[in-house]
Structures are given as structure tokens and as C-alpha cells.
C-alpha positions as a Markdown table, in Angstrom:
| # | Residue | x | y | z |
|---|---|---|---|---|
| 1 | Met | 136.0 | 121.6 | 81.9 |
| 2 | Gly | 138.8 | 123.5 | 83.6 |
| 3 | Arg | 139.2 | 127.2 | 83.6 |
| 4 | Leu | 142.4 | 129.3 | 83.9 |
| 5 | Asn | 142.0 | 132.7 | 85.6 |
| 6 | Ser | 144.9 | 135.1 | 85.4 |
| 7 | Asn | 144.3 | 136.2 | 88.9 |
| 8 | Asn | 143.0 | 133.1 | 90.7 |
| 9 | Gly | 144.7 | 130.3 | 88.9 |
| 10 | Met | 143.0 | 127.2 | 87.5 |
| 11 | Ser | 139.6 | 125.9 | 88.7 |
| 12 | Gly | 137.1 | 123.3 | 87.4 |
| 13 | Arg | 137.3 | 119.7 | 86.2 |
| 14 | Ile | 139.6 | 118.2 | 83.7 |
| 15 | Gly | 138.9 | 114.5 | 83.1 |
| 16 | Lys | 138.8 | 112.9 | 86.6 |
| 17 | Ile | 140.6 | 115.7 | 88.3 |
| 18 | Val | 139.0 | 118.7 | 89.9 |
| 19 | Tyr | 141.1 | 121.9 | 90.4 |
| 20 | Tyr | 140.2 | 124.6 | 92.9 |
| 21 | Gln | 141.8 | 127.4 | 94.8 |
| 22 | Val | 142.6 | 127.7 | 98.5 |
| 23 | Asp | 144.4 | 130.8 | 99.7 |
| 24 | Gly | 145.8 | 131.5 | 96.3 |
| 25 | Gln | 147.1 | 128.0 | 95.8 |
| 26 | Thr | 145.8 | 125.6 | 93.1 |
| 27 | Met | 144.6 | 122.3 | 94.7 |
| 28 | Ala | 143.5 | 119.1 | 93.0 |
| 29 | Arg | 141.3 | 116.2 | 94.0 |
| 30 | Ala | 139.8 | 113.2 | 92.2 |
| 31 | His | 136.3 | 113.5 | 90.9 |
| 32 | Val | 134.4 | 110.6 | 92.3 |
| 33 | Val | 131.1 | 109.5 | 90.9 |
| 34 | Pro | 128.9 | 107.7 | 93.5 |
| 35 | Asp | 128.4 | 104.1 | 92.7 |
| 36 | Gln | 124.6 | 103.6 | 92.4 |
| 37 | Ser | 124.9 | 99.9 | 91.3 |
| 38 | Asn | 125.5 | 98.6 | 94.8 |
| 39 | Pro | 123.4 | 100.7 | 97.3 |
| 40 | Ser | 124.0 | 100.4 | 101.0 |
| 41 | Pro | 121.2 | 99.0 | 103.3 |
| 42 | Leu | 120.6 | 102.6 | 104.5 |
| 43 | Gln | 120.1 | 103.8 | 100.9 |
| 44 | Leu | 117.8 | 100.8 | 100.1 |
| 45 | Ala | 115.7 | 101.6 | 103.2 |
| 46 | Ser | 115.4 | 105.2 | 102.3 |
| 47 | Arg | 114.3 | 104.3 | 98.8 |
| 48 | Arg | 111.6 | 101.9 | 100.1 |
| 49 | Arg | 110.3 | 104.6 | 102.5 |
| 50 | Phe | 110.2 | 107.1 | 99.6 |
| 51 | Ala | 108.3 | 104.6 | 97.5 |
| 52 | Glu | 105.8 | 103.8 | 100.3 |
| 53 | Ala | 105.2 | 107.5 | 101.0 |
| 54 | Thr | 104.7 | 108.2 | 97.3 |
| 55 | Ala | 102.2 | 105.4 | 96.9 |
| 56 | Phe | 100.3 | 106.6 | 100.0 |
| 57 | Thr | 100.0 | 110.2 | 98.8 |
| 58 | Lys | 99.1 | 109.4 | 95.1 |
| 59 | Tyr | 95.3 | 108.9 | 95.6 |
| 60 | Ile | 94.6 | 111.6 | 98.2 |
| 61 | Lys | 96.2 | 114.7 | 96.7 |
| 62 | Pro | 93.1 | 116.9 | 97.0 |
| 63 | Val | 92.8 | 116.0 | 100.7 |
| 64 | Leu | 96.5 | 116.8 | 101.3 |
| 65 | Glu | 96.4 | 120.0 | 99.3 |
| 66 | Leu | 93.7 | 121.2 | 101.7 |
| 67 | Gly | 95.2 | 119.7 | 104.9 |
| 68 | Phe | 98.6 | 121.4 | 104.3 |
| 69 | Ala | 97.5 | 124.5 | 102.5 |
| 70 | Asn | 99.1 | 126.7 | 105.2 |
| 71 | His | 102.5 | 125.1 | 104.4 |
| 72 | Gln | 102.6 | 126.4 | 100.9 |
| 73 | Lys | 105.4 | 129.0 | 100.5 |
| 74 | Gly | 106.9 | 130.2 | 97.3 |
| 75 | Lys | 107.7 | 127.1 | 95.2 |
| 76 | Arg | 107.1 | 124.8 | 98.1 |
| 77 | His | 103.8 | 123.2 | 97.3 |
| 78 | Ala | 101.4 | 121.9 | 100.0 |
| 79 | Leu | 102.0 | 118.4 | 98.6 |
| 80 | Asn | 105.7 | 118.7 | 99.3 |
| 81 | Ala | 105.0 | 119.5 | 102.9 |
| 82 | Ala | 102.5 | 116.7 | 103.2 |
| 83 | Phe | 105.0 | 114.2 | 101.7 |
| 84 | Ser | 107.8 | 115.3 | 104.0 |
| 85 | Asn | 105.5 | 115.0 | 107.0 |
| 86 | Ile | 104.4 | 111.5 | 106.0 |
| 87 | Arg | 107.9 | 110.3 | 105.5 |
| 88 | Met | 108.9 | 111.7 | 108.9 |
| 89 | Arg | 106.0 | 110.4 | 110.9 |
| 90 | Gly | 104.8 | 107.3 | 109.0 |
| 91 | Phe | 107.5 | 104.8 | 109.9 |
| 92 | Ile | 108.4 | 103.1 | 113.2 |
| 93 | Gly | 112.1 | 102.8 | 113.9 |
| 94 | Glu | 114.0 | 101.1 | 111.1 |
| 95 | Ser | 110.8 | 99.8 | 109.4 |
| 96 | Thr | 110.3 | 100.5 | 105.7 |
| 97 | Thr | 106.5 | 99.7 | 105.9 |
| 98 | Leu | 104.4 | 102.8 | 106.3 |
| 99 | Asp | 101.9 | 102.7 | 109.2 |
| 100 | Pro | 98.8 | 104.7 | 108.2 |
| 101 | Ser | 97.8 | 105.1 | 111.9 |
| 102 | Leu | 100.8 | 107.3 | 112.4 |
| 103 | Val | 100.3 | 109.6 | 109.4 |
| 104 | Ala | 98.8 | 113.1 | 109.6 |
| 105 | Ile | 96.9 | 114.2 | 106.6 |
| 106 | Ser | 96.6 | 117.8 | 107.8 |
| 107 | Asp | 98.5 | 120.2 | 110.0 |
| 108 | Gly | 97.8 | 123.6 | 111.5 |
| 109 | Thr | 96.9 | 125.6 | 114.6 |
| 110 | Leu | 93.1 | 125.2 | 114.6 |
| 111 | Thr | 91.9 | 123.1 | 117.6 |
| 112 | Gly | 91.3 | 119.6 | 116.5 |
| 113 | Met | 88.7 | 116.9 | 117.0 |
| 114 | Arg | 87.8 | 115.7 | 120.5 |
| 115 | Gly | 86.1 | 112.4 | 121.2 |
| 116 | Gly | 86.0 | 111.3 | 117.6 |
| 117 | Lys | 84.7 | 107.9 | 116.6 |
| 118 | Val | 83.6 | 106.1 | 113.4 |
| 119 | Tyr | 81.2 | 103.3 | 112.8 |
| 120 | Trp | 79.1 | 101.7 | 110.0 |
| 121 | Lys | 75.5 | 102.9 | 109.8 |
| 122 | Asn | 74.6 | 100.4 | 107.0 |
| 123 | Asn | 76.3 | 98.7 | 104.1 |
| 124 | Glu | 77.0 | 101.9 | 102.3 |
| 125 | Thr | 77.3 | 104.6 | 104.9 |
| 126 | Ala | 80.0 | 105.3 | 107.5 |
| 127 | Val | 79.3 | 107.8 | 110.3 |
| 128 | Val | 81.9 | 110.0 | 112.0 |
| 129 | Glu | 80.9 | 111.5 | 115.3 |
| 130 | Trp | 82.7 | 113.9 | 117.7 |
| 131 | Glu | 82.2 | 116.1 | 120.7 |
| 132 | Asp | 81.4 | 119.8 | 120.2 |
| 133 | Asn | 84.4 | 121.5 | 121.8 |
| 134 | Thr | 83.5 | 124.9 | 120.5 |
| 135 | Gly | 85.1 | 127.6 | 122.6 |
| 136 | Phe | 88.1 | 125.5 | 123.6 |
| 137 | Gly | 91.3 | 126.9 | 122.1 |
| 138 | Thr | 90.6 | 128.2 | 118.6 |
| 139 | Ala | 87.6 | 125.9 | 118.0 |
| 140 | Ser | 84.6 | 127.6 | 116.4 |
| 141 | Ala | 81.1 | 126.2 | 115.9 |
| 142 | Arg | 81.4 | 127.1 | 112.2 |
| 143 | Asp | 84.5 | 125.1 | 111.6 |
| 144 | Lys | 83.9 | 122.5 | 108.8 |
| 145 | Val | 84.9 | 118.9 | 109.1 |
| 146 | Ala | 86.9 | 117.1 | 106.5 |
| 147 | Val | 86.8 | 113.3 | 106.5 |
| 148 | Leu | 88.9 | 110.7 | 104.7 |
| 149 | Leu | 88.3 | 106.9 | 104.4 |
| 150 | Tyr | 91.3 | 105.4 | 102.7 |
| 151 | Asp | 91.7 | 101.8 | 101.6 |
| 152 | Thr | 95.5 | 101.6 | 101.4 |
| 153 | Val | 95.4 | 98.0 | 100.1 |
| 154 | Lys | 93.2 | 98.6 | 97.1 |
| 155 | Arg | 94.2 | 102.3 | 96.8 |
| 156 | Arg | 90.7 | 103.8 | 96.9 |
| 157 | Ala | 89.8 | 107.0 | 98.8 |
| 158 | Phe | 86.4 | 108.3 | 99.9 |
| 159 | Tyr | 86.5 | 111.8 | 101.3 |
| 160 | Ile | 84.5 | 115.0 | 102.1 |
| 161 | Leu | 86.6 | 118.2 | 102.1 |
| 162 | Glu | 84.0 | 120.6 | 103.5 |
| 163 | Gly | 81.4 | 118.8 | 105.5 |
| 164 | Asn | 79.2 | 119.6 | 108.5 |
| 165 | Pro | 80.1 | 122.3 | 111.0 |
| 166 | Arg | 81.9 | 121.4 | 114.3 |
| 167 | Ser | 78.6 | 122.1 | 116.1 |
| 168 | Ala | 76.8 | 119.3 | 114.2 |
| 169 | Lys | 78.9 | 116.6 | 115.9 |
| 170 | Arg | 78.3 | 114.2 | 113.1 |
| 171 | Gln | 79.1 | 113.5 | 109.4 |
| 172 | Glu | 78.0 | 110.7 | 107.2 |
| 173 | Ile | 79.9 | 109.5 | 104.2 |
| 174 | Lys | 79.0 | 107.1 | 101.4 |
| 175 | Val | 81.3 | 104.2 | 100.5 |
| 176 | Glu | 80.8 | 102.5 | 97.2 |
| 177 | Asp | 81.3 | 98.7 | 97.0 |
| 178 | Phe | 81.2 | 98.4 | 100.8 |
| 179 | Glu | 82.0 | 94.7 | 100.8 |
| 180 | Tyr | 85.1 | 95.3 | 98.7 |
| 181 | His | 86.6 | 97.8 | 101.1 |
| 182 | Glu | 85.3 | 96.8 | 104.5 |
| 183 | Gly | 88.1 | 96.2 | 107.0 |
| 184 | Asn | 90.7 | 98.1 | 104.9 |
| 185 | Leu | 89.5 | 101.7 | 105.4 |
| 186 | His | 91.7 | 104.0 | 107.5 |
| 187 | Val | 89.6 | 106.9 | 108.8 |
| 188 | Tyr | 90.9 | 110.4 | 109.4 |
| 189 | Ala | 89.2 | 113.7 | 110.2 |
| 190 | Phe | 90.2 | 117.3 | 110.7 |
| 191 | Phe | 88.6 | 120.8 | 110.8 |
| 192 | Thr | 89.0 | 123.8 | 108.6 |
| 193 | Asn | 87.8 | 127.4 | 108.7 |
| 194 | Lys | 88.0 | 129.6 | 105.6 |
| 195 | Ala | 86.4 | 132.7 | 107.1 |
| 196 | Gly | 89.6 | 134.7 | 107.3 |
| 197 | Arg | 92.2 | 135.7 | 104.7 |
| 198 | Thr | 94.2 | 132.7 | 105.7 |
| 199 | Pro | 92.4 | 129.4 | 106.2 |
| 200 | Leu | 92.7 | 127.8 | 109.6 |
| 201 | Ile | 93.4 | 124.0 | 109.6 |
| 202 | Ser | 93.6 | 121.5 | 112.5 |
| 203 | Glu | 96.0 | 118.6 | 112.7 |
| 204 | Ser | 94.2 | 115.5 | 111.6 |
| 205 | Thr | 92.9 | 112.8 | 114.0 |
| 206 | Tyr | 93.3 | 109.1 | 113.1 |
| 207 | Leu | 90.0 | 107.5 | 114.1 |
| 208 | Asp | 90.1 | 103.8 | 113.3 |
| 209 | Leu | 90.4 | 101.0 | 110.7 |
| 210 | Ile | 87.0 | 99.9 | 109.6 |
């Protein structure tokens, strides 16, 4: 809808014409509606990456809310920060297939895990082990480990948000229906420390596919 101002002339849209002012002169241009019926290859690739990132985050929201808690500002939720991070880091080159080994499920300034590894203890329990690097950087013996085992094929997640302290050097986690998920579980770990007013969080470490 166009608008006539006695001082500034006409501005706004009438039909397919947009009127606006430049240095006191009324200018006009065509109002172009983007054609969404025939997206470009770049648009299609962007949509596929968006869909891949959305599917990846859907089943691990509690983990991401913890992992990106320090990125929450105003209306920007921790999940928004996590989603942006995953879209930025989760793809190689022009690929539209997300690579879970590239993804970070947490981000922060706390010193991360050193010497991490994961293995099966038995048919229902996975074990994550690491070196006690207390005293290096911001690492504290009281930092708590968070562990995620994520089957991205069958979309099932097993996680511990506040596990053993860094000094324990070990965390066990149960996996239901072991046979159903074996070989498809991507394993991540990071540390948190909620002792202060603002929680400290480390960037996650991708351990392995088991």
C-alpha cells in the first residue's frame, strides 16, 4: 500500500511497483517476489544441510542445552547456538551429508578431555576413559564428565549429563538393546563445572564410532 507524505512525497508499494524517496525525489522499482518453485543448486544444498542438522539435533536437545548453555543470550537459545555450530562444522566442502565426527556438541573455555577412549565392557555397558589432566589450563579435579552415545542411523541417544569427576578417569554408561545399536554409536564427551555463578563448559571431544 502506497503512502503520500506532504513533506517527503510518496513511499510504499502499489501493485507491483514500489515507491521510495532518494534526496527528495520519488523513485520507483518493480516489486519482485522470489521464485521458490525452481530453486538453484545452492539453495537446494542449503536446504539439505538445514534438514540434516535439524534431524541431528532433534534427539539430543538436553545434551546441547547443557553443552551450549554459555551461548544463551537474550532470546538466543542455547539450541540456536548449537544448531548454528553444527551447520557450520558438520559438513565437508560441498557435501550435504552431515559427518558426525566433525560435530561439536558443546563449546566453552573449560579445558577439555585428554587421552579419551571408549570401548565395550560387555553387551550392555560402554566405558569412556581419559587421563586426569587436573591443573592444566582451567581443568579441575571436580569437573564432571558428560557423555553421549548417539546412533544417528536409528536416531537413539544414550547420555549422562553429570557423571564422574575428571579425577575419576572413567565413566560407564548403559546401552539398551546393544545388538540393535552396535556399530552405529558415535561417542562424544565433555566436562562441566557448575561451582561458580556461570557454568564452565569444555568443547566436546569426539571419541569413536562403536
